[in-house]
N, C-alpha and C positions, 0 to 999 in steps of 0.2 A: 327506794327502787328507780324511781324516775332517773335520778341521778346516776345511779350504776349503768342503767341501760343507754343513759347520754352518754357516757364515759365509753362505754362498748363499742357504741357505734363510730365517736371520734376517733379512738384506736383504729378500729377497722380502716376507716378512712385512711388514717395517717399511713397505714400499714400499705393500702392500695397506691398512695402515692409514692409511698418509697420504693414499691416494687416497680412501679411505672418509670421512677427515675434509673433504678438499676439496670432495667432493660435499656433504656435509652442510652447508657454510660456502656453497657457491655457490645451494643453496635458501634457506637461511636470508636470504642476500642478496637474490634474488630477491622472496622475500616481503617483508622491508623497502622496497623499491625499488617494488613496488606498493602498500604501504601508504601510502609517501610520495608517492606518484601520487594516491591518493584523498585523501588527507589536504590536497594542493594544490587538487585539485577541489572540495572541500568548502569550502576556504578562499576560492576563488575565488567560489562560490556564496554565502557569507557576508559578503564583500564587497560583491558586486553588491545582496545583499538590505538590506544597511546602508544603501547609497546610496539604494535605493529607500524607505526607511523614513523617509528624512529629506527626502524631495522630496516639493513640493508637492501631487503628484497623490495620492498617500498619504495625505497630511493632507487633503486636501479629501475623498477616499473614505471615511475613518474619521469626520469631521464629518458626511458624510450618512448614515452608518447610524448612530451613536449620539446624535448631537444632531439629528437631522432638517433637516438645514441644506438650505437651497435658494439659488440665486441670486436676484437681483431679476428677470431678464428669463425665469426657469423658471415654469413655469405645474404645477401638481400634480394628479394623477392618483389619484382612491381606487378601489381594486378590491375589491371585495366577494364572498365567495363566498356562493353560492347555499344557502340554507340550509331553503328550502322542502320542502315533499314533492313527492315526484315521482310522477305517477300512471303506473300500470303496468297494461296489459290484464289481463285475469281470468286467461287462461291462464298468464301467467308469474306472475302474484300465485301461482297452486296450485303451479306449478314451485318458485317461492322457498319456498314453504311446506314443500311436499314434501321440498326438500333438506335443510331443517332438523330434520327428524324423526327418531326414531329407528328402526331397521330393523322393529321389530315392528307400529311403528304403520303402516307404510307396506305391510307385509304384510295386516294387518287389511283396511285399506282396498282395498288390491289383492282380497282375498277377498269383499268386501262387493259392491264394483264388478262383479264377474262376475255 
């Protein structure tokens, strides 16, 4: 009787151990399947990017950017930034100057102004 009880307990622990290993293998398989799906998606992206890099549109874009290429029927427009000084009203100029001052100077002007 004790031997049968011992055998049942031993088989029970064995089944629990097998179930834990099966769950571990299942989670590892799911992780690997998700990694495979990610790699397949990356592979598709790289294939499409490779096709784009071989295309004429990409070559023309790079020639325009790096070599300043233009077609014969195109016109070029140059856009320059305005580097001249901008005139601002005196009140705004005072506010800008005041915002750049240290706090002790602001207090000094505030006390003298009153």
